[in-house]
N, C-alpha and C positions, 0 to 999 in steps of 0.2 A: 361436559366434564362428566355425566353419567356414563357415555361410552367409553371414555378413557379408564374410569374406575372398573367398569366390567372387564375390559381387556386386561388390566393388571391382576384382576381377580382369577382369569383363565391361567396366566402365567403362574399363580401361587397355586391353582388346582393342579398343574403338572409338575409341582415341586421346584419351581424356578423363583420363588419370593425372595431369594437371597441375591438374585442378580441386580447389578445397579442399572439405571435406564440408559447410561452411556457407555455400556460395555461393548468393547469391538467385536463384532462378528467373528473376526480372525482368532479370537481367544476363546471362543466356545468349543466345547467337546462335541463329537458327534452326537452323543445322547442329548446334550443340551440344545443343539440346534433342531434336532428331531422334535423335541418336546415343544419348542417355540412354534415349528409348523403345526403341531398338533393343536396348541392353543389358539393358533390362528384359524383353523379348521373349525374349532368349537365356537368362535365367534361369528363365523360365517353362516351357521346353520343350515349347511348343505345337506340335502337328503338324497336317497338312492345312490349313494356313492360307495365304492369299496376302498377301505383304507388299508394300506399294507406297511406294517411296522417292523424295522429289524432291530431287536433287542432295545427297545426304548426304556428298559430298566437300567441302563448301564449308568453306574454312577450314582443310582438312587438309594437312599436308606430306606428300610421296610417302612417307616411312618409315611415316606413320600410315595412309595409303591402303592400303597392303599389310595392315595389321592389319584394317582395315575389310573388304576383300574376303574375307580369312579368316573373319570373322564372318559376312557374307553366305552363305559356303560351307557353315559350320556348319548355319545355318538351312535351308539347302537338303538338307543330310545328314540332317536330322530328319525330312525329308518335307514340307517347306513350298515353296511357289513364291514366287520373289523377282522383282519387277519394279521396276526403277530407271530414273527419267527423269535422264540424266547427260550431261555434256560431258567428264568427266575421261577422259584416254586411257587410264590403267591399268585403270580399271573396265571402260571399254569392250572393251579387250583381254582382260578375263577373264571376259566375258560368252560364255554358250553360244549366244545367239540375239541378233541385233541387228535393231531394227525403226528405220529411218531415215525420217523426216517430212521433206518439202521439195518441190521441190528447192532453193527459195529460202525467205524469209520474207515475211509477210504476203500479199498477193494472189497472191505468186509461190510460195506454199507450200501446205499443206493436204493433200498426197498422201503415200500410202505409197510411198516410192521405192524402198525395198529392205527384204527381210525376208529372213534366213537365217543362215549361219554364216560365220566368218572365211574359210574356204575359198571360199565363194561371193562373197565381197567382191571377189575379184580379178577377177572378170568384170563388175562393175558400173561404169558410166561416168557415170550421172547424178547419183549420190550423192556431195555433196561430203565426207560422212564417209568413204566409200569411198576416194576419192582420197586423202585424208590419210592414213588408217590403212594403206594399202598403200605409202605413200610416193610415190605419182605427183604429188601436190602436197604441199608442206611449208612451214613457215616457216623461212626460210634463217638460218643463222648469219651474223652481220655480216662483212663482208669486213675491217673494222678496228674497233678500240676508240677511241672519242674520247679523246686525251689530255687532261689537265687540270693546272692549276696553282694555280687558285683554289678555295678551299673554306671551310666553316664547320665549325668545331670544338666538340664538347662535351667536356668534361673532368669526371671524377668523377660519372658518372651512377649515380645509387643508388636511383632510384624503384623500389618493389615489389621484384622478385628481382634486379635489376641490381647487379652487383658491383663498382660504382665504375670502370666501364669509360671509355676516351677513345676518341672516334669523330671522323673526319673525313668529311664529306660534300661530295663534289666539286660544283663549279658548272658549268653548261653541259653536262651530262652526262645520261645515263639511268642512275640508280642505284636498285638493287634491295636492300631489307632482307629477309632470309630467316632461316629457322630453323624448328623444329618448333613446334607449337602450345603457347603458355605460356613460350616461351623468353626473352620480353621485348621483343618487336618494337613492340607498342602502348606499352609503358611508355616505351621510347626515344623513340619518335616523336610519338604522340599526347599522352602526359602531359609530355613535358620540351622536345622541340624545336620543335613547333609553338607551344605557349603562349609560350615564350620568344622565338621571333621575331615573333608577334603583338605582344607588347608593345614589342619593338624598333622596330618600325616604326609605332609609335603606336596600336595598338589595344587593346581590352580583350578578355579571355577568362578560361578557367579557370585556377586556380592551377597554377603551374609545379611540375613533379615535382622531387624532390631531386637536385641537381648542384653542381658547384663554381662553373664558369663556361661562359659560351658566348663564342666569339670567331672570329676567322677574317675572311674578307672579306664580311662582311655588308653592307656600305657599296655593293657591286656590285650588290645588289638592290633593289628599289622596295617589293616587297610579297611576302607569302606567302599560298598558297590551299590549304585543305585541302578537296579534292574528295571528299566522302562520299558515301554512299548513300541520305541522307535524301530524303524527297519534294522535287520542286522548287517547291512551293508549299503553303501551309497550307490554301488554299480548294480546293473542288472544281472551280471555274472555271479554276485553274491547269491549263495544258497546254503543250505543246512550242512551239507557234507564238506564244504570249504570251511564254514565257520567254525566247525568242530575239530578241523585239521585231520579229519579222516580221509580227505581226498588226497592227501601227500602220500599216505600208506597204500591206496588202492592204484595210484600212479606207479609207485614202487613194485606192486604186485604184477602189475602188466608188463613193466619194462623187463621182469624176470622170465617172461614166457619165451618158449624157444623161438617162435616167429619173431618176436621183438629182438631177441639177441642175434638173430640172423640178419635182420635189416638194421641193426646197429642203432635201434631206438632206445633213448633214455628216458627216465621218468617226465622230463620236460616236453616230449613228444605227445605225451597224454594230458596236457594242459590245454585249455582252451583260452587261457589268458595271454600266453606269450607265442611267438611265432614258432613253426616247426611242424608239429602234426595237426594243428587247428586248420580249419577251412579259412583260407585267407580272403574269400570272397565276402564272407559275413563277418569276419574278424572273431570267429568262435561264437558268435551270438546265435546262429541258427536261423537267424531272421534278418531281412533288410529292412531298414527304415526308410520310407520315402516321406520327405519333409513336404507338406502342402502348405502353401502360403496364406491361404484364408480358411484354411479346414483343419481339422485334426490329423496328425501324421498317420500314415498307413504303414502297417507291419506285414510284409510279405515273407513267406517261407523261402529260404535261399536255395534257388535252383541248382546251385553247384552241389550243395551237400545234402539237399532234402531236408534240411532242418536238423541234420545230425551232428553238426558242430565240427567235424573232424574229416581230414583226408580220407580216402577210400584205404588206402594202404595201412592207416592207424586201425580203421574199422575192422581190417582184417585179422588183427591181433585178437585172439578170444582166450578166455578163462573159463573153463568149464561150460564151454558152448556161448558164453556172452562176451560181447564187445563193450568198449568203454562207453558207448552211448546207451546199450541196454543197461548198464549198472546205473547211470544217472536216471533212467526212467523208472527204476525200481523205487518202492516206497521203502521206509526204513524197516518195517516189519519183514518186508520180502528179502531185503538186503541181509538181514541178520539170519534168515532161514537160509539164504544161499551161501553165504561165508560159513555158517555152521554155528550152531549154539555153543557158547562158550563152555557150558557145563555138560554138553551132550557128549555120548560116548566117542561119536565119530569125529569130535573136535580134538580128539588125542593126536589124531594124524595130520592135523592142520598145522600149517607154518606159523612162524611168531607173527609175521604180517597180517595174516588173516585174523588172529586172536587180537591185535592190535585195533584192527578195523571195527571187530565186534564190540570191544570194550569202550570205544568212542561212539558207537552207535547206541548201544544199550540205554544210556541215559535219555535219549529221545522218546525210547518206549516208555521209560519209567515215568516221564512227564505227559504220556499220552498223546505222543506225537507220531505213533507208529504208521499212521496213514499218510504223511507227508513224503513226497518224492525226494530223493537224494539231490537231484539237480533242479529243483523247483526255485525259480527266481524269488529273490526276496521281496520283489515288488509285488508278488501275489500272496504274501504272507500277511495274515491279519495282525493287529497289534498284539493280541493275545498269544498268538503262535510265536511271533519273534521273541516276546518275553519269555516263553518257556523254552525257545531254543538257546537263549542266554543262560537260563538256569540249568539246561542240561550241559552246557560248556562248562560251567562250575563244578557240575558233579563229576564230570569226566577228568577233571585236572587232578593231579597227583599231589600237588601242594597242599599243605594244611595249615598255612598261616591263617590264625584265628581273624575271621573278618565279619563285619556287619553287613548283612545283605538287606537292602531296603527295596520292597516292592510295592507298586502303586495299583492296586485292584487287580491282582493276577487272575481272579475268577473269571474275568471279562470273556464271554463266549463259551464258558465251560460248563459242561454237564456234570450232573452229580457224580457221575462215576470219575470223571476226568479230575474233579476236585478231591476226590479220595486218593488218586494217585498224586495230586500236586501236595497233599498234606504228607504223604510218605517221603516225597523227595525233600520237603522241609526237614523232616525228621532226620534223614539221612545227614543233611548238612549240619544240624545242630548236633548230632553223635559225633561227627568230625572235628567238633569244637568251635564252629561258627556261631553266630548269633542271627535271628530272623526278626525284622521289624516290618509290618505290613500295614498299609492304608487299605481299609477294607470295609465293605457293607454287608457282604456275604455272611449270613448267621453260622452256616456250617464251618467256616474259617474261625469266626470269632469264638464259637463254642468249643474248639480244638485249642484255643490259645492258651498259654500259661498265665499271661498277664494282659489286661485290657486297659487302655487310655481312652476314656470317652469324653469327647469335647462336645459344646453346645451351650445351653441347652437348644437353641434354634440356630438358624444360619444368619449372616449378616452381622449387623450391629448387635442383634441379641445373642450371638454365638461369642466364641473366643474364650469361653472359660472352661475349667477343668472340672467337668460334671462328676465324675467318678473315676477311680482307679482301683484295680484289684483284680483277682480272679474273675472268670465268667459268673461265678455263684455269688460273688460279692457285688458285682455290677447289678444283677437282678435284685439286689434288696435296695438300690437306690431309686427312690420314688421320683426324681427328676430326670432320670435316664430313659429316653425313647429306646436306646438300644436295650437296656435291661428288660424293658416292657415286652419287647419282641423276642427276646433270647430267653425268656423264662420257659415257654413251651418247648423250645429246642432242647433245653437241657433234661427234660422230663424223659426223652427218648432213650 
């Protein structure tokens, strides 16, 4: 019995005290699975080992991040080495040594910009991490909070551990739902609010969670969008440039080139999804998949096209010295430079098609994805990258039908600098008449909110209560709120 209690204590130490013992492994997030493995390692008392963790703080409230840091220190004290890939500020500040890769992303990164202690960080100027950790750069606290009078109201929310709470969600604002892990955030938003709104606006979805009613000013919105971290496409051919519909314009541009006109090529010849100009040996994939009966499938570069996905006569068509494959290999930032900045003097000589391409790619830069390749397969994108590509697609649309956008932890995998860009993107959507609702633990997002809904106070059965609601300044005043306790210091900056 003592051994069982010790192992349960280890789970609590890594912030998983809210999990039920019969929880299926298939329902665990990546961060939860990683922390379970960490708890197992703590119980084994291994020494002389190297532990490598990839963003173990994903999904953790600041209260639980403190516990995680204590666990990592225990592993170190046993005689182990702990190496963490992380963006979380608390974990970075707790580190003995920081290795910063950069200075930018994609073709602008790949260098060891800094390695050393926090004391040495003060003299580092190239590292964005150093600038934010030392306070020379910061994500500012908004000068004012947006006032609101219109809202959507849920009453009697009782799904899972929710205790029959009544909650108002302001419209035309940035609203953040907070609370420790297991406090009921997902039950409230993903299980009740979103399915109920989908059905109200004429859609179909999952069964709506238990509640009494939903009301308020729902007529002021036209739709609701849940921007999750699922892949942007089911096919390996899906990529950022096709998802944002910029590829159609690029294909039109290539079909207008003299060589293409001479050969009779239409825009479809520059597509890797249909017959015509694509390499038929690999069906436009660039690779050949060899299925192995008892082992993992093998992927080989197509010998016919050399991985370039198109027939040679199509690759002979060039625009400013680049063929269609070269365009796919460009990063977003390289492509914008190549097609000409929209507000650049030289862009005045650009055609309408080039300007359309730039306008569709610019939102990817705005959400911090300038390093992603245009033709990068959706299967290689992280959940956070997929989520930001979806955000960029909404920013690029010209329609302004008032919509409620719901995001689930959009800061996953984001650096301070990227979070700053993300907040600018949220502001752009609100300026266009939309509303933003975010489930989040990141304090930089919470301090920027117009309204905070804090659930808890604990996870599991001890959670599900509405602990506090109000502006970040009002949340800080609530003694029962763990969020307020950690938010207090952030609001002083």
